[in-house]
C-alpha positions in Angstrom: 62.4 189.6 -30.9 62.2 192.9 -29.1 64.6 193.4 -26.2 64.3 196.4 -24.0 67.6 197.0 -22.2 67.1 197.6 -18.5 69.8 198.6 -15.8 68.8 196.1 -13.2 70.9 197.6 -10.5 70.2 201.1 -9.2 73.9 201.7 -8.6 74.6 200.9 -12.4 71.9 203.3 -13.4 73.3 206.0 -11.2 76.9 205.6 -12.5 75.5 205.7 -16.1 73.6 208.9 -15.3 76.7 210.4 -13.9 78.8 209.7 -16.9 76.1 211.2 -19.2 76.1 214.4 -17.1 79.8 214.6 -17.0 79.9 214.5 -20.9 77.0 216.9 -21.7 79.5 219.7 -22.6 81.1 217.5 -25.3 79.2 217.2 -28.5 77.9 213.7 -29.0 78.9 212.1 -32.4 77.0 209.2 -33.9 78.0 206.5 -36.3 77.2 208.4 -39.5 79.3 211.4 -38.4 82.3 209.0 -37.5 82.0 207.3 -40.7 82.1 210.6 -42.6 85.2 211.5 -40.6 86.8 208.3 -41.6 86.0 208.7 -45.2 87.7 212.3 -45.1 90.8 211.3 -43.0 91.5 207.7 -43.4 94.9 207.3 -45.1 94.2 203.6 -45.8 90.9 204.5 -47.5 92.6 207.0 -49.7 95.4 204.7 -50.5 93.0 202.0 -51.7 91.3 204.5 -54.0 94.5 205.6 -55.7 95.7 202.1 -55.9 92.5 201.3 -57.8 93.0 204.4 -60.0 96.6 203.3 -60.8 95.5 199.9 -61.6 92.8 201.1 -64.1 95.5 202.9 -66.1 96.7 199.6 -67.3 93.8 199.7 -69.8 94.6 203.0 -71.8 98.4 201.9 -71.6 97.6 198.8 -73.4 95.2 200.6 -75.8 98.1 202.8 -76.8 99.8 199.9 -78.6 96.8 199.8 -81.0 96.5 203.5 -81.7 98.5 205.8 -84.0 102.1 206.6 -83.0 103.0 210.1 -84.4 106.6 211.5 -83.9 108.0 214.9 -85.0 111.5 215.6 -85.5 113.7 218.8 -86.4 117.4 219.6 -86.7 119.8 222.1 -87.8 123.5 221.5 -88.5 126.5 223.6 -89.7 128.9 221.5 -91.8 132.4 222.4 -92.8 134.1 220.6 -95.7 137.8 221.2 -96.3 140.0 219.7 -99.1 143.1 220.8 -100.9 143.0 223.4 -102.5 139.3 224.3 -101.7 137.0 224.5 -98.7 133.5 225.5 -97.9 130.5 225.2 -95.4 126.8 224.7 -95.6 123.9 224.7 -93.3 121.2 221.9 -93.2 117.7 222.4 -91.7 115.4 219.4 -91.4 111.8 219.0 -90.1 109.6 215.8 -90.4 106.7 213.9 -89.2 106.2 210.1 -89.0 103.2 207.9 -88.3 103.0 204.3 -87.4 99.7 202.5 -87.1 99.2 198.8 -86.1 97.0 197.1 -88.5 97.3 193.5 -87.2 99.0 192.5 -83.9 97.0 189.8 -82.2 99.1 189.8 -79.1 98.7 193.5 -78.5 94.9 193.2 -79.1 94.5 190.6 -76.6 96.7 192.2 -74.1 94.4 195.1 -74.4 91.4 192.8 -73.7 93.1 191.4 -70.6 93.8 195.0 -69.3 90.1 195.7 -69.6 89.3 192.7 -67.4 92.1 193.7 -64.9 90.5 197.2 -64.6 87.3 195.7 -63.8 88.9 193.5 -61.3 90.6 196.4 -59.7 87.2 198.3 -59.4 85.7 195.3 -57.6 88.7 194.9 -55.4 88.2 198.6 -54.3 84.6 197.8 -53.8 85.5 195.1 -51.4 87.9 197.3 -49.6 85.2 199.9 -49.2 82.8 197.5 -47.7 85.6 196.1 -45.4 86.3 199.8 -44.4 82.6 200.3 -43.5 82.8 197.2 -41.1 86.0 198.2 -39.6 84.8 201.8 -38.8 81.4 200.4 -37.4 83.3 197.7 -35.3 85.7 200.3 -34.0 82.6 202.6 -33.0 80.9 199.8 -31.2 83.9 198.5 -29.6 84.2 201.8 -27.8 80.6 201.5 -26.7 81.2 198.1 -25.4 84.3 199.1 -23.5 82.5 202.1 -22.0 79.5 199.9 -20.9 82.0 197.5 -19.3 83.6 200.2 -17.2 80.1 201.3 -16.0 79.2 197.8 -14.9 82.6 197.4 -13.1 82.3 200.7 -11.4 78.9 199.6 -10.1 80.4 196.2 -9.1 83.3 197.9 -7.3 80.7 200.1 -5.3 78.6 197.0 -4.4 81.6 195.2 -3.2 82.7 198.2 -1.2 79.3 198.1 0.4 79.7 194.5 1.3 83.0 195.1 2.7 81.5 197.9 4.9 78.8 195.6 6.1 81.3 192.9 7.0 83.3 195.3 9.0 80.4 196.6 10.9 79.3 192.9 11.6 82.8 192.2 12.8 82.7 195.0 15.4 79.3 193.7 16.7 80.5 190.1 16.8 78.3 188.8 13.9 81.2 187.9 11.6 84.8 187.0 11.7 87.9 188.6 10.3 88.0 186.0 7.6 84.8 187.7 6.1 86.4 191.0 6.0 89.5 189.5 4.2 87.3 187.8 1.7 85.4 191.1 1.0 88.8 193.0 0.8 90.1 190.4 -1.6 87.0 190.8 -3.8 87.2 194.6 -3.7 90.8 194.9 -4.9 90.1 192.3 -7.6 87.2 194.4 -8.7 89.4 197.5 -8.6 92.0 195.9 -10.8 89.3 194.7 -13.3 88.1 198.3 -13.5 91.5 199.7 -14.1 91.9 197.2 -17.0 88.6 198.2 -18.4 89.4 201.8 -18.4 92.6 201.0 -20.4 90.4 199.0 -22.9 88.3 202.2 -23.4 91.4 204.1 -24.2 92.7 201.5 -26.5 89.3 201.4 -28.1 89.3 205.2 -28.7 92.8 204.8 -30.1 91.6 202.2 -32.7 88.9 204.6 -33.7 91.3 207.4 -34.0 93.3 205.2 -36.6 90.3 205.8 -38.9 89.0 209.3 -38.2 92.2 211.1 -37.2 90.0 212.9 -34.8 90.1 212.7 -31.0 86.6 211.7 -30.5 85.5 212.1 -26.8 81.8 211.3 -26.6 79.9 208.8 -28.9 76.1 208.2 -29.2 75.1 205.1 -27.1 72.8 202.2 -28.2 69.0 202.9 -27.5 67.3 201.1 -24.7 64.7 199.5 -27.1 66.5 197.5 -29.8 65.0 194.9 -32.1 67.3 192.0 -32.4 66.1 189.7 -35.2 67.3 186.8 -37.2 68.8 187.5 -40.6 66.4 188.6 -43.4 65.9 186.6 -45.5 66.0 183.9 -42.8 67.4 181.4 -45.4 70.9 180.4 -45.5 70.5 179.3 -49.3 69.4 182.8 -50.3 72.4 184.4 -48.5 74.8 182.1 -50.4 72.9 183.0 -53.7 73.6 186.6 -53.0 77.2 186.1 -52.1 77.9 184.3 -55.3 76.3 187.0 -57.3 77.4 190.1 -55.4 80.6 189.4 -53.5 83.1 191.9 -54.9 86.1 189.8 -54.0 84.5 186.8 -55.8 83.7 189.2 -58.8 87.3 190.5 -58.7 88.6 187.0 -59.0 86.3 186.2 -61.9 87.7 189.3 -63.8 91.2 188.3 -62.9 90.4 184.7 -64.3 89.2 186.4 -67.4 92.3 188.5 -67.7 94.5 185.3 -67.5 92.4 183.8 -70.3 93.0 186.8 -72.4 96.7 186.8 -71.5 96.8 183.3 -72.6 95.2 184.1 -75.9 97.8 187.1 -76.3 100.7 184.6 -76.0 99.4 183.1 -79.3 100.4 186.4 -81.0 103.9 185.4 -80.7 103.3 182.8 -83.4 101.4 185.2 -85.8 102.6 188.0 -88.0 102.5 191.7 -87.4 101.4 194.1 -90.0 101.8 197.9 -89.5 101.1 201.0 -91.5 104.1 203.4 -91.8 104.2 206.9 -93.2 106.8 209.8 -93.2 107.1 213.2 -94.6 110.2 215.5 -94.2 111.3 218.8 -95.4 115.1 219.8 -95.9 116.7 223.1 -96.5 120.4 223.5 -97.5 122.3 226.7 -97.8 126.0 227.6 -98.2 128.7 227.2 -100.9 128.1 225.1 -103.9 131.3 223.3 -103.3 130.4 222.2 -99.9 126.8 221.1 -101.0 128.3 219.2 -104.1 130.8 217.5 -102.0 128.1 216.3 -99.6 126.1 215.3 -102.7 123.1 217.5 -101.4 121.1 219.9 -103.5 121.0 223.5 -102.5 117.6 225.1 -101.5 114.6 223.5 -100.2 113.3 219.9 -101.0 111.0 217.4 -99.5 110.3 213.7 -99.6 107.9 211.3 -98.0 106.7 207.7 -98.2 103.7 205.5 -97.2 104.0 201.8 -96.8 103.1 198.5 -95.1 105.5 196.5 -93.0 105.1 192.8 -92.3 107.0 190.7 -89.7 106.9 187.3 -88.5 109.0 185.9 -85.9 109.3 182.2 -86.9 111.5 181.0 -84.1 112.5 182.5 -80.9 114.7 179.8 -79.3 111.5 178.2 -77.9 110.8 181.0 -75.4 107.4 181.8 -77.1 106.2 178.3 -76.7 107.2 178.2 -73.0 105.5 181.7 -72.4 102.3 180.2 -73.9 102.5 177.2 -71.6 103.1 179.6 -68.7 100.0 181.6 -69.6 98.0 178.5 -69.7 99.2 177.3 -66.4 98.3 180.8 -64.9 94.9 180.5 -66.3 94.4 177.0 -64.7 95.7 178.4 -61.4 93.1 181.3 -61.6 90.2 178.8 -62.3 90.9 176.9 -59.3 91.5 180.0 -57.2 87.9 181.2 -58.3 86.5 177.7 -57.2 88.4 177.9 -53.9 87.0 181.3 -53.2 83.4 180.3 -54.0 83.7 177.5 -51.4 85.3 180.0 -48.9 82.5 182.6 -49.4 80.0 179.7 -48.9 81.6 178.6 -45.7 81.9 182.2 -44.4 78.2 182.9 -45.2 77.2 179.7 -43.2 79.3 180.8 -40.3 78.1 184.5 -40.3 74.4 183.3 -40.7 74.4 181.0 -37.7 76.6 183.6 -35.7 73.5 186.1 -36.1 71.0 183.5 -35.1 73.2 182.5 -32.1 73.6 186.1 -31.2 69.8 186.6 -31.0 69.4 183.5 -28.7 72.4 184.6 -26.3 70.9 188.0 -25.9 67.6 186.6 -24.7 69.3 184.1 -22.5 71.5 186.7 -21.0 68.7 188.8 -20.4 67.0 186.2 -18.4 70.2 185.5 -16.6 70.6 189.0 -15.5 67.0 189.2 -14.1 67.5 185.9 -12.3 71.0 187.0 -11.1 69.9 190.3 -9.7 66.9 188.6 -7.7 69.4 186.0 -6.4 71.9 188.6 -5.3 69.3 190.6 -3.5 68.1 187.5 -1.7 71.6 186.6 -0.6 72.3 190.1 0.4 69.3 190.1 2.7 70.2 186.7 4.3 73.7 187.8 5.0 72.3 190.8 6.8 70.5 188.5 9.2 73.4 185.9 9.3 71.7 183.1 7.4 74.3 183.3 4.4 78.0 183.8 4.1 79.8 186.7 2.7 81.3 184.2 0.0 77.8 183.4 -1.1 77.0 186.9 -1.5 80.0 187.9 -3.4 79.7 184.9 -5.6 76.1 185.9 -6.7 77.5 189.5 -7.3 80.1 188.1 -9.6 77.6 186.0 -11.6 75.3 188.9 -11.9 77.9 191.3 -13.4 79.3 188.6 -15.5 75.8 188.2 -17.0 75.5 191.9 -17.5 79.0 192.2 -19.1 78.1 189.2 -21.5 74.7 190.7 -22.3 76.3 194.0 -23.2 78.9 192.4 -25.4 76.4 190.2 -27.2 74.5 193.3 -28.2 77.5 194.8 -29.9 78.5 191.4 -31.4 75.1 191.1 -33.0 75.6 194.4 -34.8 79.1 193.4 -36.1 78.0 189.9 -37.1 75.1 191.2 -39.2 77.5 193.6 -40.8 79.9 190.8 -41.5 77.2 188.7 -43.0 76.3 191.5 -45.2 80.0 192.0 -46.2 80.5 188.4 -47.1 77.3 188.5 -49.1 78.6 191.6 -51.0 75.7 193.8 -50.0 77.2 196.0 -47.3 76.8 199.6 -48.0 76.5 203.1 -46.5 72.8 202.5 -46.2 73.6 199.9 -43.4 75.5 202.7 -41.6 72.4 204.8 -41.6 70.2 201.8 -40.4 72.5 201.0 -37.3 72.8 204.8 -36.7 69.0 204.8 -36.2 69.8 202.5 -33.3 71.6 205.0 -31.5 70.4 207.7 -29.0 70.1 211.1 -30.6 
C-alpha cells in the first residue's frame, strides 16, 4: 500500500513550513548519522562489547590447564656455621627450571570444552545486544519525529480554536451567539494550550532519550518523506518468520550454547572419579663456595654441580567425602534446567514473532483507516465551521469536529512511526536486524 501523507489543514502546513525555516541554519542529521554517533559515544554499547571480550577469555584460561607449565627459580644464600672450636661460612647459588605437562585430566579437558561453548554464547549475547541497540536508537530517533509532529498538530489546533474563539466573540457583539459560546471556546482554547505545552515537554524528553545514546545535543533531525510505502511483512507468512527466528535469533543461539556448556560441565564432573596423569621434569644448577669446614658440615660439595629428573605422576582421588558425587548431580540438574530454559525461550520467541507479525499487519490497516478518517474529519470540520458562521450549528459541534480531526491526525502520525519500530521489532525477534535496516529506513527520510 502506498500512502501519500498530506497535511489537510492549511494551518498545519504553514506551521510545518515555519518550523522548517526556523531550523535551516542547523545541520539536519539523519538516522545513519545518529546511529554512527551512538556507536561512537554510547557507554552501554561499549560496556556490552568489553563484557563479551571478558567472557571470551574464559576459553584461553581453561586451555592453560592443559598446556605446559614452566617455572624458573634462582637463589643466593650466605650461610654461617659456628661450632667449638671451628667456624666457617659458605655461599650457595642455585638456578633451576621445572616443567609440568598434563597428560590426562578428563575434568580439565571437558572444562575447556565447556569454556568454548560459553565463549560462543557470549558472542551471540553480544549480537543480540547489538540488534537491541539498533532498535533502541531507531526508536529514540522516531520518537523525536513523532513528538515534533504532535507539536505541529497541536499548534495548528490551537490556532484553529483561537479563530473559533474570535468568531464567537464577534458573533456575541452582533447578537448572533451567547456568552456561553464564548466560554465554551475559551475552555477549549486553554485545554488546547495545555496539550501543546505537554507536547513540547514530550519533545524535550524525546531529545534527552536520544542523547542517552549519542552523547550529542542533536537539534534537527531529518523528517519522514511524504511518500512512504507501508506494506505487510515480507515474507508474508508467519511460519517463515518463526523458522527464521528459530534459526537466527541470537538470544536463542546463546541459550543453546549455554546448554552445550552445561552438558560439558556435567561431563567435566566425571573427571573427579578418574585418575590424573602428568609429566614432570626438573633441572637445577648449584654452586657452593667457601670454607671446606662449612661445606662439609652442611654436607654440600664445593664447586658446581647439577641435577635433574623426568617422571610421570599418577593421582586418583578415590573418595572425597561424597562431595564429588553431589557435584556431579548438581551439574546434571544444571543441564536439565538449561534444556528447559531453551525450550521456554523457543516458545517465547514463537509467541513474540506472532505478536510482532500481526502488529505490522495491524499498523498497515490502521494507517489506511486513519488516512480516511483525516480526510472525512477535515471535510466535516469545514462544513460545521461554515454552518456555524450562518448560525445553523453550535460552537460545541464545531469544536467537537475539530477535536476529532486533530485526534485522527495525531493517531495517523503515531501509527506511521509505530509501523517502523514494529517492523524493526519483528526483525529483532527473528534475529535478522542489522545495520542494513538502518540504511533502509534512512532512505525513508527527507534528504
